[in-house]
C-alpha positions as CSV (number, residue, x, y, z in Angstrom):
1,M,-15.5,1.4,-18.8
2,L,-13.3,0.3,-15.9
3,T,-13.3,2.7,-12.9
4,G,-10.6,3.0,-10.3
5,G,-7.9,4.1,-12.8
6,G,-4.9,1.7,-13.4
7,L,-5.2,-0.5,-10.3
8,A,-8.9,-1.3,-11.4
9,A,-7.3,-2.5,-14.7
10,V,-4.7,-4.6,-12.8
11,F,-7.2,-6.3,-10.5
12,D,-10.4,-6.4,-12.6
13,P,-9.6,-6.4,-16.3
14,R,-12.1,-7.7,-18.9
15,R,-9.4,-8.3,-21.7
16,V,-5.8,-9.5,-20.9
17,A,-2.9,-9.7,-23.3
18,L,-0.2,-12.2,-22.5
19,V,3.0,-11.0,-24.0
20,G,5.5,-13.9,-24.2
21,A,2.6,-16.7,-24.3
22,S,3.9,-20.0,-25.3
23,D,2.7,-23.6,-25.9
24,R,6.1,-25.0,-24.8
25,A,5.9,-27.1,-21.8
26,G,8.0,-25.9,-18.9
27,S,8.1,-22.4,-20.2
28,V,6.9,-19.3,-18.2
29,G,4.8,-18.4,-21.0
30,R,3.0,-21.7,-20.8
31,L,2.7,-21.6,-17.1
32,L,1.0,-18.1,-17.4
33,W,-1.2,-19.2,-20.2
34,D,-2.5,-22.1,-18.1
35,N,-2.9,-20.0,-15.0
36,L,-5.1,-17.6,-17.0
37,A,-7.3,-20.4,-18.2
38,D,-9.9,-19.8,-15.5
39,F,-10.0,-15.9,-16.3
40,P,-13.7,-15.2,-17.2
41,G,-12.7,-12.6,-19.7
42,E,-10.7,-12.8,-22.9
43,V,-7.0,-13.8,-22.9
44,L,-5.0,-12.7,-26.0
45,P,-1.6,-14.2,-26.7
46,V,1.0,-12.0,-28.1
47,C,4.2,-13.7,-29.4
48,Q,5.8,-14.8,-32.7
49,A,4.1,-18.2,-32.9
50,A,0.9,-18.4,-35.0
51,T,-1.3,-19.8,-32.3
52,V,-1.1,-20.4,-28.6
53,G,-3.6,-23.0,-26.9
54,G,-5.5,-23.1,-30.3
55,R,-6.0,-19.3,-30.4
56,P,-4.5,-16.9,-32.9
57,A,-1.6,-15.0,-31.6
58,Y,-0.6,-11.6,-32.5
59,P,3.1,-10.5,-33.1
60,D,2.8,-7.1,-31.4
61,L,0.6,-5.5,-28.8
62,R,-0.6,-2.9,-31.4
63,D,-1.9,-5.7,-33.6
64,V,-4.5,-6.9,-31.0
65,P,-7.9,-5.9,-32.1
66,G,-10.0,-3.9,-29.6
67,Q,-9.4,-2.5,-26.2
68,V,-6.8,-4.2,-23.8
69,D,-7.2,-3.5,-20.2
70,L,-4.1,-5.4,-18.8
71,A,-0.9,-6.6,-20.4
72,V,1.2,-9.3,-18.6
73,I,4.8,-9.3,-19.8
74,A,7.0,-12.3,-19.6
75,T,9.8,-11.7,-22.1
76,P,13.6,-11.0,-21.8
77,A,14.2,-7.6,-20.0
78,A,15.8,-6.0,-23.1
79,A,12.4,-6.2,-24.9
80,V,10.3,-4.7,-22.1
81,P,10.7,-0.9,-22.7
82,G,9.5,-1.5,-26.3
83,I,6.6,-3.5,-25.3
84,V,5.5,-0.9,-22.6
85,A,5.8,1.7,-25.3
86,A,3.5,-0.5,-27.6
87,A,1.1,-0.7,-24.7
88,A,1.1,3.1,-24.3
89,A,0.4,3.5,-28.0
90,K,-2.4,0.8,-27.7
91,G,-4.0,2.7,-24.7
92,V,-3.6,-0.2,-22.4
93,A,-4.2,0.9,-18.9
94,A,-1.8,-1.3,-16.9
95,V,1.1,-3.7,-17.5
96,V,2.5,-6.5,-15.1
97,V,6.1,-7.0,-15.8
98,L,7.3,-10.5,-14.5
99,S,10.6,-10.3,-16.2
100,A,13.7,-10.0,-14.2
101,G,17.0,-8.2,-15.1
102,F,16.3,-4.7,-14.0
103,A,17.4,-2.5,-11.2
104,E,18.0,-5.5,-9.0
105,T,21.0,-6.4,-11.2
106,G,22.9,-3.2,-11.4
107,S,23.3,-0.1,-13.4
108,D,22.6,-1.6,-16.9
109,G,19.3,-3.1,-15.4
110,A,18.5,0.2,-13.8
111,R,18.6,2.0,-17.1
112,L,16.3,-0.6,-18.6
113,Q,13.9,-0.1,-15.8
114,A,14.1,3.7,-16.2
115,E,13.2,3.4,-20.0
116,A,10.3,1.1,-19.3
117,V,9.0,3.5,-16.6
118,G,9.5,6.4,-18.8
119,A,7.6,4.9,-21.7
120,A,4.8,4.0,-19.1
121,R,4.4,7.4,-17.7
122,V,4.4,9.1,-21.2
123,G,1.5,6.9,-22.3
124,G,-0.4,7.1,-18.9
125,V,0.3,3.2,-18.3
126,R,0.6,1.9,-14.7
127,L,3.5,-0.5,-14.3
128,V,3.4,-3.4,-11.7
129,G,7.0,-4.7,-11.0
130,P,9.2,-5.3,-12.9
131,N,10.8,-8.5,-11.5
132,C,7.6,-9.5,-9.7
133,F,5.6,-12.7,-8.9
134,G,2.4,-11.2,-10.6
135,V,-1.1,-10.4,-9.4
136,Q,-4.2,-12.3,-8.5
137,N,-7.8,-11.6,-7.8
138,A,-9.1,-14.9,-6.3
139,D,-12.7,-13.8,-6.5
140,L,-12.7,-13.0,-10.2
141,P,-10.6,-15.4,-10.8
142,L,-7.5,-13.9,-12.2
143,N,-4.2,-15.5,-11.8
144,A,-1.7,-13.4,-13.7
145,S,1.2,-14.9,-11.8
146,I,3.8,-17.6,-11.7
147,S,2.0,-19.4,-8.8
148,E,1.5,-23.0,-9.2
149,G,-2.3,-22.4,-8.7
150,T,-4.9,-19.8,-7.9
151,P,-5.4,-19.1,-4.2
152,R,-8.7,-19.8,-2.5
153,G,-11.1,-16.8,-2.8
154,G,-13.9,-15.5,-0.6
155,G,-11.8,-14.6,2.4
156,G,-11.4,-10.8,2.0
157,V,-7.7,-10.8,2.8
158,S,-5.7,-8.7,0.3
159,I,-1.9,-9.2,0.4
160,V,0.8,-6.8,-0.9
161,T,4.2,-8.4,-1.1
162,Q,7.7,-7.8,-2.7
163,S,8.5,-11.4,-2.3
164,G,7.5,-14.1,-4.9
165,S,7.9,-16.7,-2.1
166,Y,5.1,-15.1,-0.2
167,G,2.9,-15.3,-3.1
168,M,3.5,-19.0,-3.2
169,A,3.0,-19.3,0.5
170,V,-0.5,-17.8,0.0
171,Y,-1.5,-20.6,-2.2
172,A,0.0,-23.3,0.1
173,L,-1.7,-21.8,3.2
174,G,-5.0,-21.8,1.4
175,R,-4.5,-25.4,0.7
176,D,-3.1,-26.5,4.1
177,E,-4.7,-24.1,6.6
178,G,-7.8,-22.6,5.1
179,L,-6.3,-19.1,4.1
180,R,-8.8,-17.4,1.8
181,V,-7.9,-14.3,-0.1
182,A,-9.2,-11.5,-2.3
183,K,-6.3,-10.1,-4.0
184,V,-2.4,-10.6,-4.2
185,F,-0.2,-7.9,-5.5
186,A,3.4,-8.6,-5.9
187,A,5.3,-5.2,-6.2
188,G,8.6,-6.6,-7.2
189,N,11.0,-3.5,-7.9
190,K,8.2,-1.0,-7.1
191,A,9.2,1.1,-10.0
192,D,5.8,3.0,-10.4
193,I,2.9,2.2,-8.1
194,T,3.5,3.2,-4.5
195,D,2.4,1.6,-1.3
196,A,0.2,4.6,-0.6
197,E,-1.8,4.1,-3.8
198,L,-2.2,0.5,-3.0
199,L,-3.4,1.2,0.5
200,R,-5.9,3.7,-0.8
201,Y,-7.3,1.4,-3.5
202,L,-7.7,-1.6,-1.0
203,R,-9.4,0.7,1.6
204,E,-11.9,1.5,-1.0
205,D,-12.2,-2.1,-2.4
206,P,-15.4,-3.7,-1.1
207,A,-14.0,-7.2,-1.5
208,T,-11.0,-6.4,0.8
209,R,-11.7,-6.8,4.5
210,V,-8.2,-7.2,5.8
211,I,-5.0,-5.8,4.4
212,C,-1.7,-7.7,4.9
213,L,1.6,-6.0,3.8
214,L,4.8,-8.1,3.5
215,L,7.3,-5.4,2.6
216,E,11.1,-4.9,2.3
217,S,10.7,-1.2,2.0
218,I,8.0,1.5,2.0
219,T,7.7,3.8,-1.0
220,D,6.3,7.3,-0.5
221,A,6.5,6.8,3.1
222,R,4.8,9.9,4.1
223,G,1.9,9.3,1.8
224,F,1.7,5.7,3.0
225,F,1.5,7.1,6.6
226,E,-1.4,9.4,5.7
227,Q,-3.3,6.7,3.9
228,A,-2.7,4.3,6.8
229,C,-4.2,6.8,9.2
230,L,-7.3,6.8,7.1
231,T,-7.4,3.1,6.7
232,T,-6.9,1.4,10.0
233,P,-10.1,2.8,11.6
234,V,-12.2,1.0,8.9
235,K,-10.0,-2.0,7.9
236,P,-7.2,-3.9,9.7
237,V,-3.8,-3.4,8.3
238,I,-1.0,-5.9,9.3
239,A,2.5,-5.3,8.2
240,V,5.9,-7.0,8.1
241,V,8.6,-4.4,7.1
242,H,12.0,-6.1,7.0
243,G,15.3,-4.4,7.5
244,R,15.2,-4.0,11.3
245,T,18.7,-5.3,11.7
246,G,20.0,-3.0,9.0
247,A,18.6,0.1,10.4
248,G,21.3,2.7,10.8
249,Q,22.0,5.3,13.4
250,R,22.3,8.8,11.9
251,A,25.4,10.8,12.3
252,A,23.8,13.4,14.7
253,V,24.6,16.4,16.9
254,S,21.4,15.9,18.8
255,H,20.0,13.1,21.1
256,T,16.9,13.0,19.0
257,A,18.6,12.2,15.8
258,A,20.8,9.7,17.5
259,L,17.9,7.8,19.0
260,A,15.7,8.2,15.9
261,T,17.1,5.2,13.9
262,D,15.4,4.5,10.6
263,D,13.6,1.4,12.2
264,A,12.6,3.3,15.3
265,V,11.0,6.0,13.2
266,R,9.3,3.4,10.9
267,D,8.0,1.4,13.9
268,A,6.7,4.6,15.5
269,A,5.0,5.8,12.4
270,L,3.3,2.4,11.8
271,R,2.1,2.4,15.4
272,Q,0.8,5.9,15.3
273,A,-1.1,5.0,12.1
274,G,-2.6,2.0,13.7
275,V,-0.8,-0.6,11.6
276,A,-0.2,-3.9,13.5
277,R,3.6,-4.5,12.8
278,V,4.6,-8.2,13.2
279,R,8.1,-9.9,12.8
280,T,7.4,-12.5,10.3
281,G,5.3,-13.3,7.3
282,L,3.8,-16.3,9.0
283,Q,2.6,-14.2,11.8
284,A,1.1,-11.7,9.5
285,L,-0.9,-14.4,7.5
286,D,-1.9,-16.0,10.8
287,A,-3.3,-12.7,12.0
288,A,-5.1,-12.2,8.7
289,R,-6.7,-15.6,9.0
290,A,-8.0,-14.7,12.5
291,L,-9.3,-11.2,11.4
292,S,-11.0,-12.5,8.2
293,G,-12.7,-15.5,9.7
294,Q,-14.1,-14.1,13.0
295,P,-15.5,-10.7,14.2
296,L,-13.1,-8.1,15.3
297,P,-12.3,-8.4,19.1
298,R,-13.7,-5.6,21.1
299,G,-11.4,-5.8,24.1
300,R,-8.5,-7.6,25.6
301,R,-10.4,-10.2,27.8
302,A,-9.6,-13.7,26.8
303,A,-11.1,-17.0,28.0
304,V,-9.1,-20.2,27.6
305,V,-11.0,-23.5,27.5
306,T,-8.7,-26.6,27.8
307,N,-8.4,-30.1,29.1
308,S,-4.7,-29.7,29.9
309,G,-3.7,-27.6,32.9
310,G,-0.1,-27.1,31.5
311,T,-1.1,-26.0,28.1
312,G,-3.6,-23.6,29.5
313,V,-1.1,-21.9,31.8
314,E,1.4,-21.7,28.9
315,L,-1.2,-20.1,26.6
316,T,-2.2,-17.7,29.4
317,D,1.3,-16.4,29.8
318,L,1.8,-16.0,26.0
319,L,-1.6,-14.1,25.8
320,A,-0.3,-11.8,28.6
321,D,2.9,-11.2,26.6
322,E,0.7,-10.0,23.7
323,G,-1.2,-7.5,25.9
324,L,-4.3,-9.7,26.5
325,E,-5.8,-10.3,29.9
326,V,-7.1,-13.8,31.1
327,P,-9.2,-12.5,34.0
328,E,-10.8,-14.7,36.6
329,L,-14.4,-15.2,35.8
330,S,-17.2,-13.6,37.9
331,A,-18.8,-15.9,40.6
332,P,-22.1,-16.0,38.8
333,L,-20.4,-17.0,35.5
334,Q,-18.4,-19.7,37.4
335,D,-21.6,-20.9,38.9
336,K,-23.0,-21.4,35.6
337,L,-20.0,-23.2,34.2
338,R,-19.6,-25.7,37.2
339,P,-22.7,-27.9,36.5
340,L,-21.1,-28.6,33.1
341,L,-17.8,-29.6,34.4
342,P,-16.5,-32.6,36.4
343,A,-16.4,-31.9,40.2
344,Y,-12.5,-31.7,40.0
345,A,-12.3,-29.2,37.1
346,S,-11.7,-25.5,37.3
347,A,-14.1,-22.9,36.3
348,R,-11.9,-19.9,37.1
349,N,-10.2,-19.1,33.6
350,P,-8.5,-21.0,32.2
351,V,-11.6,-23.2,32.2
352,D,-9.9,-26.5,32.7
353,M,-12.3,-29.5,32.2
354,T,-9.5,-32.0,32.8
355,P,-9.1,-35.3,30.6
356,A,-12.9,-36.0,30.8
357,W,-12.8,-37.6,27.4
358,R,-16.4,-38.8,27.1
359,L,-17.8,-35.2,28.0
360,F,-15.7,-33.3,25.5
361,T,-18.3,-33.2,22.7
362,T,-20.8,-31.4,25.2
363,L,-18.3,-29.5,27.3
364,Y,-16.4,-27.7,24.7
365,P,-19.3,-26.2,22.8
366,A,-21.3,-25.5,25.9
367,A,-18.4,-23.6,27.6
368,I,-17.5,-21.8,24.3
369,E,-21.1,-20.6,24.0
370,L,-21.6,-19.5,27.6
371,L,-18.4,-17.5,27.8
372,A,-18.9,-15.7,24.4
373,R,-22.5,-14.7,25.5
374,S,-21.5,-13.8,29.0
375,G,-20.4,-10.2,28.4
376,E,-17.3,-10.8,30.3
377,I,-15.1,-12.1,27.6
378,D,-13.9,-10.6,24.3
379,V,-12.1,-13.6,22.8
380,V,-12.6,-17.3,23.3
381,I,-9.8,-19.7,22.7
382,P,-10.5,-23.4,23.0
383,V,-7.3,-25.7,23.2
384,L,-7.9,-28.8,21.3
385,L,-5.3,-31.4,21.8
386,Q,-4.9,-35.2,21.5
387,R,-8.4,-36.8,22.1
388,S,-10.2,-33.4,22.1
389,A,-8.7,-32.9,18.5
390,S,-11.4,-35.6,17.3
391,R,-13.7,-35.3,14.4
392,E,-16.6,-35.2,16.9
393,V,-15.2,-32.4,19.1
394,A,-14.2,-30.4,16.1
395,G,-17.7,-30.7,14.7
396,A,-19.2,-29.6,17.9
397,V,-16.9,-26.6,18.2
398,R,-17.7,-25.6,14.6
399,D,-21.5,-25.8,15.3
400,A,-21.3,-23.8,18.5
401,V,-19.3,-21.0,16.7
402,A,-22.0,-21.2,13.8
403,R,-24.7,-20.5,16.4
404,L,-22.7,-17.6,17.8
405,R,-22.3,-16.1,14.4
406,A,-26.0,-16.7,13.5
407,D,-27.1,-14.8,16.7
408,G,-24.7,-12.0,16.1
409,V,-22.5,-12.5,19.1
410,P,-19.5,-10.3,18.4
411,V,-16.9,-12.5,20.3
412,P,-14.4,-14.3,17.9
413,V,-13.3,-17.9,18.6
414,Y,-9.7,-19.0,17.8
415,V,-8.8,-22.6,18.2
416,C,-5.3,-23.6,19.7
417,W,-4.5,-26.9,17.9
418,V,-2.0,-29.3,19.4
419,A,-2.5,-32.5,17.7
420,P,-0.8,-35.2,15.5
421,R,-0.7,-34.7,11.7
422,A,-3.3,-37.6,11.5
423,A,-5.9,-35.2,12.9
424,D,-5.2,-32.4,10.3
425,E,-8.5,-33.4,8.5
426,H,-10.3,-32.4,11.7
427,A,-8.8,-29.0,11.8
428,R,-9.5,-28.5,8.1
429,M,-13.2,-29.1,9.0
430,L,-13.1,-26.0,11.3
431,Q,-11.0,-24.0,8.8
432,E,-13.6,-24.6,6.1
433,A,-16.2,-23.1,8.5
434,G,-14.2,-20.0,9.1
435,V,-12.9,-21.0,12.6
436,P,-9.2,-20.4,12.4
437,C,-6.9,-23.0,14.0
438,F,-3.3,-22.3,15.0
439,P,-0.8,-24.9,15.7
440,W,0.7,-24.6,19.3
441,P,0.0,-21.9,21.9
442,E,2.6,-19.5,20.6
443,R,1.2,-19.1,17.2
444,T,-2.3,-18.7,18.7
445,A,-1.3,-16.1,21.0
446,R,0.5,-14.0,18.5
447,A,-2.4,-14.1,16.1
448,A,-5.0,-13.3,18.9
449,G,-2.6,-10.4,20.0
450,V,-2.5,-8.8,16.5
451,A,-6.4,-9.3,16.1
452,V,-7.0,-7.6,19.5
453,R,-4.8,-4.6,18.5
454,C,-6.6,-4.2,15.3
455,G,-10.0,-4.4,17.0
456,L,-9.2,-1.8,19.6
457,R,-7.9,0.4,16.9
458,A,-11.2,0.0,14.9
459,A,-13.2,0.7,18.2
460,T,-11.3,3.9,18.9
461,P,-12.3,7.3,17.2
462,P,-9.5,8.0,14.7
463,P,-7.0,10.5,16.1
464,A,-6.0,13.7,14.3
465,T,-3.5,13.1,11.6
466,P,-1.3,15.3,9.4
467,T,-4.0,14.8,6.7
468,R,-7.0,16.0,9.0
469,R,-5.7,18.2,11.9
470,T,-5.9,21.9,11.8
471,P,-2.8,23.0,9.8
472,P,0.2,24.2,12.0
473,R,0.7,27.8,12.7
474,P,2.4,29.8,9.8
475,P,6.2,29.3,10.1
476,V,8.0,31.7,12.3
477,S,11.3,33.3,11.3
478,A,14.4,34.1,13.2
479,G,13.4,37.7,12.9
480,P,11.6,40.1,10.7
481,G,12.9,39.3,7.1
482,R,15.6,37.1,8.3
483,P,16.2,33.4,7.5
484,V,16.7,30.9,10.4
485,S,20.5,30.5,9.3
486,A,22.8,31.7,6.7
487,G,23.9,28.2,6.0
488,P,24.0,24.6,7.2
489,G,25.1,23.8,10.8
490,L,24.1,24.7,14.3
491,V,22.0,27.9,14.7
492,P,23.7,30.4,17.0
493,P,22.2,30.4,20.6
494,D,20.6,33.8,20.4
495,A,19.0,33.1,16.9
496,A,17.8,29.7,18.1
497,R,16.3,31.2,21.3
498,E,14.5,33.8,19.3
499,L,13.1,31.1,16.9
500,L,11.9,28.9,19.7
501,T,10.4,31.6,21.7
502,A,8.5,32.9,18.7
503,A,7.1,29.3,18.4
504,G,5.7,29.4,21.9
505,I,8.2,27.1,23.6
506,P,9.3,28.4,27.1
507,L,13.0,28.7,27.6
508,A,15.0,29.5,30.7
509,E,16.3,33.1,30.7
510,T,19.8,32.9,29.3
511,V,22.6,35.5,28.8
512,V,25.3,34.9,26.4
513,C,28.6,36.3,27.7
514,D,32.0,36.8,26.0
515,S,33.9,37.4,29.2
516,A,34.2,36.4,32.8
517,A,33.1,39.9,33.9
518,A,29.9,39.7,31.8
519,A,29.1,36.3,33.2
520,V,29.4,37.6,36.8
521,A,27.1,40.5,36.0
522,A,24.6,38.1,34.4
523,A,24.6,35.8,37.4
524,D,24.2,38.7,39.9
525,R,21.2,39.9,37.8
526,L,19.5,36.3,37.3
527,G,20.3,35.1,40.8
528,Y,22.0,32.2,42.5
529,P,22.7,29.3,42.4
530,A,23.8,29.8,38.8
531,V,24.7,27.7,35.9
532,A,27.4,28.3,33.3
533,K,27.7,26.5,30.0
534,V,30.1,26.7,27.0
535,A,28.7,27.8,23.7
536,H,30.8,26.9,20.6
537,P,29.7,25.2,17.3
538,A,32.4,22.6,17.8
539,V,31.1,21.6,21.2
540,T,28.0,19.7,20.5
541,H,27.7,17.7,23.8
542,K,28.7,20.2,26.5
543,T,28.8,17.7,29.4
544,D,31.2,15.4,27.5
545,A,33.6,18.2,26.9
546,G,33.4,19.5,30.6
547,G,31.4,22.5,29.3
548,V,28.7,22.6,32.2
549,R,29.1,24.0,35.6
550,L,26.3,23.6,38.1
551,G,25.5,24.9,41.6
552,L,27.6,28.2,41.4
553,L,26.8,30.0,44.6
554,S,29.0,33.1,44.2
555,S,30.5,35.7,41.9
556,D,34.0,34.2,42.4
557,A,32.5,30.7,41.5
558,V,31.0,32.1,38.3
559,R,34.1,34.0,37.4
560,S,36.3,31.0,37.8
561,A,34.0,28.7,35.8
562,A,33.5,31.3,33.0
563,R,37.3,31.6,32.6
564,D,37.6,27.7,32.3
565,L,34.8,27.5,29.8
566,L,36.0,30.3,27.7
567,A,39.3,28.6,27.5
568,L,37.7,25.4,26.0
569,A,37.7,26.5,22.4
570,D,38.8,29.7,20.4
571,G,35.7,32.0,20.1
572,A,33.7,30.3,22.8
573,A,31.1,32.1,24.7
574,V,29.4,31.4,28.1
575,L,25.7,30.9,28.7
576,V,24.6,31.9,32.2
577,Q,21.3,30.8,33.7
578,R,19.7,30.6,37.1
579,Q,19.7,26.9,38.3
580,R,16.3,25.2,38.3
581,E,15.1,22.0,39.7
582,G,12.7,19.4,38.2
583,I,12.2,16.2,36.3
584,E,14.6,16.2,33.2
585,L,12.8,15.5,29.9
586,V,14.0,15.5,26.3
587,I,11.8,16.8,23.5
588,G,13.2,17.1,20.1
589,G,12.6,16.8,16.3
590,V,14.4,15.3,13.4
591,R,13.7,15.3,9.7
592,D,13.4,11.6,8.6
593,P,14.3,10.8,5.0
594,E,11.3,8.6,4.7
595,F,8.5,10.1,6.9
596,G,9.6,13.7,7.2
597,P,9.4,15.7,10.3
598,V,9.3,13.5,13.4
599,V,9.2,14.4,17.2
600,M,10.6,12.7,20.3
601,A,9.7,13.0,23.9
602,G,11.0,11.1,26.8
603,F,13.2,11.3,29.8
604,G,16.3,13.4,29.1
605,G,19.4,14.5,30.8
606,I,23.0,13.4,30.3
607,L,21.9,9.7,30.3
608,V,19.1,10.1,27.7
609,E,20.9,7.8,25.0
610,A,21.7,5.2,27.7
611,V,18.3,5.0,29.3
612,R,16.4,5.3,25.9
613,D,13.0,5.9,27.5
614,V,11.6,7.9,24.6
615,Q,8.8,7.8,22.2
616,L,8.6,9.0,18.6
617,A,5.8,10.4,16.5
618,V,5.3,11.8,12.9
619,A,4.6,15.5,13.0
620,P,2.6,17.5,13.2
621,L,0.5,16.1,15.9
622,D,-2.1,17.4,18.4
623,E,-2.3,17.5,22.1
624,V,-4.1,14.2,22.5
625,Q,-1.3,12.4,20.7
626,A,1.4,14.4,22.5
627,N,-0.2,13.2,25.8
628,A,-0.3,9.7,24.5
629,L,3.4,9.8,23.9
630,L,4.2,10.9,27.5
631,R,1.8,8.4,29.1
632,S,3.4,5.5,27.1
633,L,6.9,6.0,28.5
634,R,8.2,3.2,30.7
635,G,8.7,5.7,33.4
636,A,5.4,7.5,33.1
637,A,4.6,6.8,36.7
638,V,7.4,9.3,37.6
639,L,5.3,12.1,36.0
640,A,2.2,11.0,37.9
641,G,4.0,11.8,41.2
642,L,6.1,9.4,43.3
643,R,7.5,9.6,46.7
644,G,5.9,12.7,47.7
645,R,6.6,14.5,44.5
646,P,3.6,16.4,43.1
647,P,2.2,15.1,39.8
648,T,3.2,16.9,36.5
649,D,0.5,18.7,34.7
650,L,1.0,17.1,31.3
651,G,-1.0,19.7,29.4
652,P,1.8,22.3,29.1
653,V,4.3,19.5,28.4
654,A,2.2,18.3,25.5
655,A,1.9,21.8,24.2
656,V,5.7,22.0,23.9
657,I,5.7,18.7,22.0
658,V,3.0,20.0,19.7
659,A,5.0,23.3,19.3
660,V,8.2,21.4,18.2
661,G,6.2,19.3,15.8
662,D,4.7,22.5,14.2
663,L,8.2,24.0,14.1
664,M,9.6,21.0,12.3
665,A,6.6,20.9,9.8
666,G,6.8,24.7,9.2
667,H,10.7,24.8,8.8
668,P,11.7,22.2,6.3
669,E,15.3,23.6,6.6
670,I,15.5,22.4,10.2
671,S,17.2,18.9,10.4
672,E,17.5,18.5,14.0
673,L,16.2,20.1,17.1
674,D,16.8,19.1,20.7
675,L,15.4,20.6,24.0
676,N,17.3,18.8,26.7
677,P,16.7,19.0,29.5
678,V,13.1,20.3,29.7
679,L,12.5,20.7,33.4
680,V,9.1,19.7,34.5
681,G,7.3,19.5,37.9
682,A,4.8,21.4,39.9
683,G,5.4,24.5,37.8
684,P,5.2,25.2,34.0
685,P,7.9,23.3,31.9
686,V,11.0,25.2,30.9
687,A,13.8,24.1,28.5
688,V,17.2,25.1,29.9
689,D,19.3,23.9,27.0
690,W,18.5,23.7,23.3
691,R,20.1,23.0,20.0
692,I,18.9,23.5,16.4
693,R,20.7,22.2,13.3
694,I,20.0,23.4,9.7
695,G,20.1,21.2,6.7
């Protein structure tokens, strides 16, 4: 009996039916039949021919005797819904639909796809695709794909891709650069199985050690985020999510919604979940090789061993760009290195042995071992170029790394390979031994950077996430028995203030006035200097409309300002406050169509969208995460106290961020929320302007 539901049948079936099998040379049915030749279970051809490959064929899935775990379908699209219905009647656990001609082609194809998915769901069948490359389990082996060959197994890298070209690239990188995989899943149109389900399955899969996602979109993004939060502390997750340049800016009345573009939210969610996002598929697969072949890095300190000063300096700069450090080695460690090196070499880091060709076979392995065992270094990167990219040096480096692994030294070794193609066989020697080689410093630095980020994530106690933290406070209401708003649009200032205050968010005392006389009375009571602002649903950005007057020192100034503001729009009101000083922050929330409630925190004021020094996070979140948002701002030093300013107590500010996140999570009708500015400094934070939008 298979365990793990439909995905277990996809990756670890015992009996596979190939629907559309063929003996005809050059056909997809023949390619799939040949690819399944190494499958250790039984492959059953389903087609109109009498036999395929000398085996009896069956005209219909329902005619196949016995249990079928997985059906692979390669037929014209029009036939697929009926085949899936037959699979459901047969009790097949899962189907892989390689056929194209579905939702990717337009409305008629979308209708066919809906019929196929409907038939699958009625019968409890899980559907991979349609319009996909297929699936592979290199360790079984199972090659239910249109790949030209089965990828190399034994590497622990599992790859989820929407692109068939990446499926082909996995095979090529295995052949050319030593990539070894566990599983490959081509999602195609993603009609049924979600990315969240796949992430959960691969987290629990003992054969998977590294998860590599090459995606064009994320299905069930909120579920994916929650599963990623659970996965990254135990297994590295690397992701390419395309669509950065197509990310749109929302039509928004708040700064939060204007800054929370689709890709900005996606990037923040992946970072918050600990997923290492990279720009290209090659970068993702390079990082996967680094992580699968060597131990996880435990820190950022890198040592470079080279015989070329220029290449060592270039690599050092590129590593710094990736957040790694190339620290000067301690005097005692340099003293241990110097006897190994020529007198004119450098032991500082990079360790530059110079072109001492005859010494390379002893210098490289000795330096690698000494650095890895020193306790001062988290990653060792030898640069092998020209004469050092020889069979003898490569073999010596391989043996040194093997000794480190045998002794349990937890420092990874990545080779930066700069050599002619004639030396590729020497690099292959290292790759076969699990020592990843990356052509040129740039690819090396990027792979090392991702590996270090994944290692640091695994070494950090997992933060609270929406799936694990204490649930947010019960939703507050605009008043006893009253909804937040009667309908979509901006919440009136009084109702918004009541809602925010009930949520524990500190607001400046504000009086809503409908006349100049009322504004003067309010200013006299609150104190001077006073601030007057227009309040009207059509005036979304008050400053742009000339709707804010600061530094009002007298009743005459308030009266004049109030008259001007009331004249800006029919039905306008005036908000009066006492003027306050402090650093201006923006704290807000937006409801993202993919990830749900999201909070934003950063430097605010009228230039918030120009400066764009903000951070986003999926809500709800806790005080630790809120503090991390504030500390990750580019201008965080301002909050620590500059030029005589007292440092800001971040605890109360973080509490406001948490409260906004809880409010967004507890009130699904709120689409946007802005507190801008929130004034912070020596005293408690206070929001002096706010805006809430419904629906």
